C-alpha positions in Angstrom: -23.8 -113.9 198.2 -20.4 -112.5 197.1 -19.3 -109.7 199.1 -18.8 -106.4 197.1 -15.5 -104.7 196.9 -14.4 -102.9 200.1 -15.0 -99.2 200.0 -12.0 -97.1 199.1 -10.3 -95.3 201.8 -10.7 -91.5 201.7 -7.5 -89.8 200.5 -7.3 -87.6 203.6 -7.3 -90.7 205.8 -4.4 -92.1 203.8 -2.5 -88.9 204.4 -3.2 -89.1 208.1 -2.0 -92.7 208.3 1.2 -91.9 206.5 2.4 -88.5 207.6 6.0 -89.2 206.8 5.1 -90.0 203.2 2.9 -87.0 203.0 5.6 -84.6 204.1 8.1 -86.3 201.7 5.6 -86.0 198.8 5.2 -82.3 199.4 8.9 -81.9 199.6 9.2 -83.7 196.2 6.4 -81.6 194.7 8.2 -78.5 195.9 11.6 -79.7 194.5 9.9 -80.4 191.1 8.3 -76.9 191.1 11.6 -75.2 192.1 13.6 -77.2 189.6 11.2 -76.4 186.8 11.3 -72.7 187.6 15.0 -72.7 187.3 14.8 -74.2 183.8 11.7 -72.4 182.6 12.1 -69.0 184.4 15.9 -68.4 184.7 17.2 -65.1 185.9 18.8 -62.9 183.2 22.1 -63.1 184.9 21.8 -66.8 185.4 22.1 -66.6 189.1 20.0 -68.8 191.4 21.3 -67.6 194.8 19.9 -64.1 195.4 19.4 -61.5 198.1 20.4 -62.4 201.7 21.4 -65.9 200.6 24.2 -64.5 198.5 26.1 -63.8 201.7 25.7 -67.4 202.9 26.6 -68.9 199.6 29.9 -67.0 199.3 31.0 -68.4 202.7 30.5 -71.9 201.4 32.1 -71.4 198.0 35.1 -69.5 199.5 35.8 -72.1 202.1 35.5 -75.1 199.8 37.3 -73.7 196.7 39.6 -71.0 198.2 40.2 -72.5 201.6 39.7 -69.0 203.1 37.2 -66.4 204.2 38.2 -63.8 201.8 35.0 -63.0 199.9 35.9 -60.2 197.6 36.5 -62.3 194.6 33.3 -64.2 195.3 31.1 -61.1 195.5 32.7 -59.7 192.4 32.0 -62.8 190.4 28.5 -63.4 191.7 27.3 -59.8 191.4 29.2 -59.4 188.1 30.9 -56.2 189.3 33.2 -54.1 187.1 34.0 -51.2 189.4 34.0 -50.2 193.1 31.1 -47.7 192.4 28.6 -50.5 191.8 28.7 -52.0 195.3 31.2 -50.0 197.3 31.2 -52.2 200.5 32.7 -55.1 198.5 35.9 -53.1 198.1 36.0 -52.0 201.7 38.2 -53.9 204.2 37.2 -54.7 207.8 39.8 -54.2 210.6 41.3 -57.6 209.8 41.6 -57.0 206.1 38.5 -59.0 205.0 35.2 -58.0 203.4 32.2 -57.9 205.7 29.5 -60.6 205.5 26.1 -59.9 206.8 24.7 -63.3 207.2 25.2 -66.4 209.5 27.5 -69.3 208.7 24.8 -71.9 209.6 23.0 -72.2 206.2 26.4 -72.7 204.5 27.1 -75.6 206.8 23.8 -77.2 206.2 24.2 -76.9 202.4 27.7 -78.5 202.5 26.7 -82.1 202.0 24.7 -81.4 198.8 27.3 -78.9 197.6 30.1 -81.4 198.0 28.1 -84.1 196.3 27.6 -81.7 193.3 31.4 -81.0 193.4 32.2 -84.6 193.3 29.6 -85.4 190.4 30.9 -82.5 188.3 34.5 -83.5 188.9 33.6 -87.0 187.7 31.7 -85.6 184.7 34.8 -83.6 183.7 37.1 -86.6 184.3 34.9 -88.6 181.8 35.3 -85.9 179.1 32.6 -83.3 180.1 33.3 -79.6 180.2 31.6 -78.0 183.2 33.6 -75.2 185.0 34.8 -76.6 188.3 34.8 -73.2 190.0 31.9 -73.4 192.5 29.9 -70.7 190.8 27.8 -72.5 188.3 24.1 -73.0 188.4 24.4 -76.6 189.4 26.5 -75.6 192.4 24.0 -72.9 193.4 21.0 -75.2 192.9 22.4 -77.5 195.6 21.7 -74.7 198.2 18.0 -74.4 197.0 17.3 -78.1 197.1 19.0 -78.4 200.5 16.6 -75.7 201.7 13.6 -77.5 200.5 14.7 -80.6 202.4 15.4 -78.6 205.5 12.0 -76.9 205.4 10.2 -80.2 205.0 12.2 -81.8 207.8 11.4 -78.7 210.0 7.7 -79.3 209.3 8.1 -83.0 210.2 9.8 -82.3 213.5 7.2 -79.7 214.3 4.5 -82.2 213.7 6.4 -84.8 216.0 6.6 -82.2 218.8 2.9 -81.4 218.6 2.0 -85.1 218.5 3.4 -85.3 222.0 0.6 -82.9 223.1 -2.4 -83.7 221.0 -3.7 -86.5 218.8 -1.5 -87.4 215.9 -4.0 -86.5 213.2 -4.7 -83.1 214.7 -1.0 -82.4 214.9 -0.7 -83.5 211.3 -3.2 -81.2 209.9 -2.2 -78.3 212.1 1.3 -78.7 210.8 0.2 -78.6 207.2 -2.0 -75.7 207.9 0.8 -73.6 209.4 3.4 -74.7 206.9 1.3 -74.2 203.8 -0.6 -71.1 205.0 2.2 -69.0 206.4 5.2 -67.3 205.1 7.1 -70.7 205.6 5.6 -72.0 202.2 7.3 -69.2 200.2 10.7 -69.9 201.7 10.2 -73.6 201.3 9.6 -73.5 197.5 10.1 -70.1 196.0 13.1 -68.9 198.0 14.5 -71.9 199.7 18.1 -70.5 199.7 17.1 -67.9 202.3 18.0 -68.8 205.9 14.4 -69.2 206.9 14.3 -72.8 205.7 17.4 -73.7 207.6 16.0 -71.9 210.7 12.7 -73.8 210.4 14.6 -77.0 210.4 16.9 -76.3 213.3 14.2 -74.8 215.5 11.9 -77.7 214.7 14.5 -80.2 215.8 15.0 -78.3 219.0 11.3 -78.3 219.9 10.9 -82.0 219.2 14.0 -82.8 221.1 13.0 -80.6 224.1 9.4 -81.8 224.3 10.3 -85.4 223.8 12.9 -85.4 226.6 11.1 -83.4 229.3 10.9 -86.4 231.7 14.7 -86.6 231.7 16.5 -84.2 234.0 20.1 -85.3 233.7 22.9 -82.9 232.8 23.5 -84.6 229.5 20.0 -83.7 228.4 20.5 -80.0 229.2 23.8 -80.1 227.5 22.2 -81.4 224.3 19.2 -78.8 224.6 21.9 -76.1 224.8 23.7 -77.4 221.8 20.5 -77.4 219.7 20.0 -73.7 220.8 23.5 -73.0 219.5 22.8 -74.9 216.2 19.7 -72.8 215.7 21.5 -69.6 216.4 24.0 -70.6 213.6 21.1 -70.6 211.2 19.7 -67.3 212.2 21.2 -65.3 215.0 17.7 -64.2 216.4 17.1 -67.9 217.1 19.4 -67.5 220.1 16.2 -66.5 221.9 15.5 -70.2 222.1 17.5 -69.9 225.3 14.3 -68.7 227.0 12.9 -72.2 226.6 15.5 -74.1 228.9 15.5 -70.9 231.1 11.8 -71.3 231.6 12.2 -75.0 232.3 14.9 -74.2 234.9 12.7 -71.7 236.7 9.8 -74.1 236.5 11.8 -76.8 238.3 13.2 -74.4 241.0 12.2 -76.8 243.8 14.9 -79.2 242.5 17.4 -77.1 244.5 20.2 -74.6 243.7 22.9 -77.2 242.9 20.6 -78.8 240.2 19.8 -75.3 238.9 23.5 -74.3 238.6 24.6 -77.6 237.0 21.8 -77.6 234.5 22.3 -73.9 233.6 26.0 -74.6 233.1 25.3 -77.5 230.8 22.9 -75.5 228.7 25.3 -72.6 228.4 28.3 -74.9 227.6 26.3 -76.7 224.9 25.1 -73.4 223.3 28.6 -71.8 223.4 30.3 -74.9 221.9 27.6 -75.2 219.0 27.8 -71.5 218.2 31.6 -71.6 218.1 31.8 -71.8 214.2 30.1 -68.4 214.0 32.3 -67.0 216.7 35.3 -68.1 214.7 34.1 -66.6 211.5 33.4 -63.3 213.3 36.9 -63.3 214.8 38.5 -63.8 211.4 36.3 -61.1 209.7 36.1 -58.5 212.5 38.7 -59.4 215.1 36.1 -60.2 217.8 33.9 -63.3 218.5 30.6 -61.5 218.7 29.4 -58.8 216.3 26.4 -57.1 214.6 27.7 -57.1 211.1 24.9 -54.6 209.9 26.1 -52.1 212.3 25.0 -50.7 215.7 21.9 -49.0 214.3 20.5 -52.2 212.9 18.8 -53.1 216.3 16.6 -50.4 218.0 16.1 -52.0 221.4 14.3 -49.1 222.9 11.8 -48.5 220.1 10.3 -51.9 219.0 7.6 -51.7 216.4 5.5 -54.2 218.3 2.1 -53.4 216.7 3.3 -52.9 213.1 5.3 -56.1 212.9 2.1 -58.0 213.7 -0.8 -55.9 212.2 0.7 -53.6 209.5 -0.1 -54.2 205.8 3.6 -53.9 205.3 4.4 -57.6 205.8 2.6 -57.9 209.1 2.5 -61.4 210.6 -1.3 -61.7 211.0 -2.3 -59.4 208.1 -0.4 -61.4 205.6 -0.9 -64.8 207.0 -4.1 -64.9 209.2 -3.7 -68.6 210.1 -1.2 -67.3 212.7 -4.0 -65.5 214.5 -5.6 -68.9 215.2 -2.3 -70.3 216.3 -1.8 -67.5 218.7 -5.3 -68.0 220.1 -4.3 -71.5 220.6 -1.6 -70.6 223.2 -4.4 -70.4 225.8 -5.6 -74.0 225.5 -2.0 -75.1 225.0 -1.0 -73.6 228.4 -4.1 -75.4 230.0 -3.2 -78.7 228.3 0.5 -78.8 228.8 1.5 -75.9 231.2 5.3 -76.0 230.9 5.3 -76.5 227.1 2.7 -73.8 226.7 4.5 -71.2 228.9 7.7 -72.0 227.1 6.0 -71.6 223.7 4.5 -68.3 224.6 7.8 -67.0 226.1 9.6 -68.0 222.9 7.1 -66.2 220.7 7.1 -63.1 222.9 10.9 -63.0 222.8 10.9 -63.5 219.0 8.3 -60.8 218.7 10.3 -58.3 220.5 13.6 -59.0 218.7 11.8 -58.8 215.3 10.1 -55.6 216.3 13.5 -54.0 217.2 15.1 -54.5 213.8 15.4 -51.2 212.0 13.6 -52.7 209.0 11.0 -54.6 211.0 9.1 -55.3 207.7 12.2 -57.3 206.6 12.8 -55.6 203.3 11.2 -57.4 200.3 9.5 -60.4 201.7 6.4 -62.7 201.5 4.9 -61.7 204.8 6.7 -61.5 208.1 9.5 -64.0 207.1 11.5 -63.4 210.2 8.8 -65.3 212.2 9.3 -68.5 210.2 11.5 -69.7 213.1 8.2 -69.7 215.2 6.5 -72.3 213.0 7.0 -75.1 215.6 5.2 -73.0 218.3 2.5 -71.9 215.9 1.8 -75.6 215.2 1.6 -76.3 218.9 -0.8 -73.4 219.4 -3.0 -74.4 216.4 -2.9 -78.0 217.5 -4.2 -77.2 220.9 -7.0 -75.0 219.5 -8.2 -77.6 217.1 -8.1 -80.4 219.7 -10.8 -78.5 221.8 -13.1 -78.2 218.8 -16.3 -80.2 218.6 -15.2 -82.2 215.6 -11.5 -81.5 215.6 -10.4 -83.7 212.7 -13.0 -82.5 210.2 -12.4 -78.9 211.2 -8.7 -79.4 211.0 -8.9 -80.8 207.4 -11.3 -78.0 206.2 -9.2 -75.3 207.8 -6.1 -76.6 206.2 -7.6 -76.7 202.8 -9.2 -73.3 203.1 -6.2 -71.4 204.5 -3.8 -73.1 202.1 -5.9 -72.1 199.1 -6.2 -68.6 200.4 -2.4 -68.3 200.9 -1.7 -69.9 197.5 -3.8 -67.2 195.8 -1.7 -64.5 197.6 1.5 -66.3 196.6 0.3 -66.2 192.9 -0.5 -62.5 193.2 2.8 -61.8 194.8 4.9 -63.7 192.3 2.9 -62.2 189.3 3.8 -58.8 190.6 7.4 -59.6 191.3 7.8 -61.0 187.8 6.9 -57.7 186.3 3.2 -58.2 185.4 2.1 -55.3 187.6 -0.9 -54.4 185.3 -2.3 -57.8 186.3 -1.4 -58.0 190.0 -1.2 -55.2 192.4 1.4 -55.4 195.3 -0.4 -56.7 198.4 -0.8 -53.5 200.4 -3.9 -51.9 201.6 -7.2 -53.6 202.4 -8.4 -54.5 198.9 -5.0 -55.4 197.4 -3.9 -57.5 200.4 -7.1 -59.3 201.2 -9.3 -59.4 198.1 -7.3 -58.9 194.9 -5.9 -62.4 195.1 -9.3 -63.8 194.0 -9.2 -61.7 190.8 -5.6 -62.1 189.8 -5.7 -65.8 188.5 -8.5 -64.8 186.1 -6.7 -61.7 184.9 -3.6 -63.6 184.3 -5.4 -66.3 182.4 -7.2 -63.7 180.2 -3.8 -62.0 179.5 -2.2 -65.3 178.6 -5.0 -66.3 176.2 -5.0 -63.0 174.4 -1.2 -62.6 174.0 
């Protein structure tokens, strides 16, 4: 008898066998969605880089085109200003005669390769007879930052997966990564607002956790120097990520039996690496403010003595768990993580607690306008570790992981649709996610209301 055709492999199994391709495919899907939105839903003023990302973009544009850190002309052009009354601080000088800049230099450095590639392509286009303004402000220039952010977020997810795969089964780590990435605030800053520094932070912190977990058996000074350097790089992306120093600090304390000499040498290596990697930011601050370390937002930005510890997690005003409940499972997973990999688990908990405290101390702990607790995107790698450990102890871990990923991703996608519908002005169709019904239940109704509105226009 002739054998029948072999049964087709389930799609989910193909995803598990090719995790790299899956992450890349998601990145491409996000890039297509983002690029389409730039064409179909352009902003009235034509800008792509908005909000906090503006401060990072002007650093890149000014350095490449003006060869300086004088941002006034950049802000005036990007904001379309006509008088000092519109945005007064743009016309106020710092002690060194510069305009203040509220954001880190790291994202600008991360965007540089794509930005320079666009510069070269447009220069060639003009040389061949085209007519595109070679001034660094155009939409193609700005779009390079967005696509760089998408790539950074996808790579951050990949490195988070690789770190977790050192602790649990590959397929469990894979689904846990997808669940956290696509069901937390990270998804919004991977596809809707990838120019914000959160995508860059997710990348840098993901690389750190992968490198640190992968090299734990090594105890040479060079490793600690590299670990410190990765802390410095992460702090360049978002200053709060300097709390990553608690991870090597935890390891140093964990290995106290190695002796005082080893402790001092390793501590010095971590410190030297972090300081050297953070030097670009210190240089920028020195130019702008006359000192290597600063809080550009002012001394009242951080309220170290009155942290909003409860609210930043449980408030309906962008609370971490209330907006993205997948995180509750990830936090619960810290318990089995500590049992399964004690040093990694303790370091992950310590990093999360430090991040929690810092985020709770910010004057606007709700992070202004945001999709959830956006300042916790840097915790994605440890959320992946926690969720992976929790899923690993389940009775049928792979099946539960797949189902959980689909369910929570769909639940968060509905909230994203509701949020974006509101933010685009259709407030009669989508309420702002605040309060029990509007945050937890309205998302199920909004797509139908939007469809009915569209059909009856």
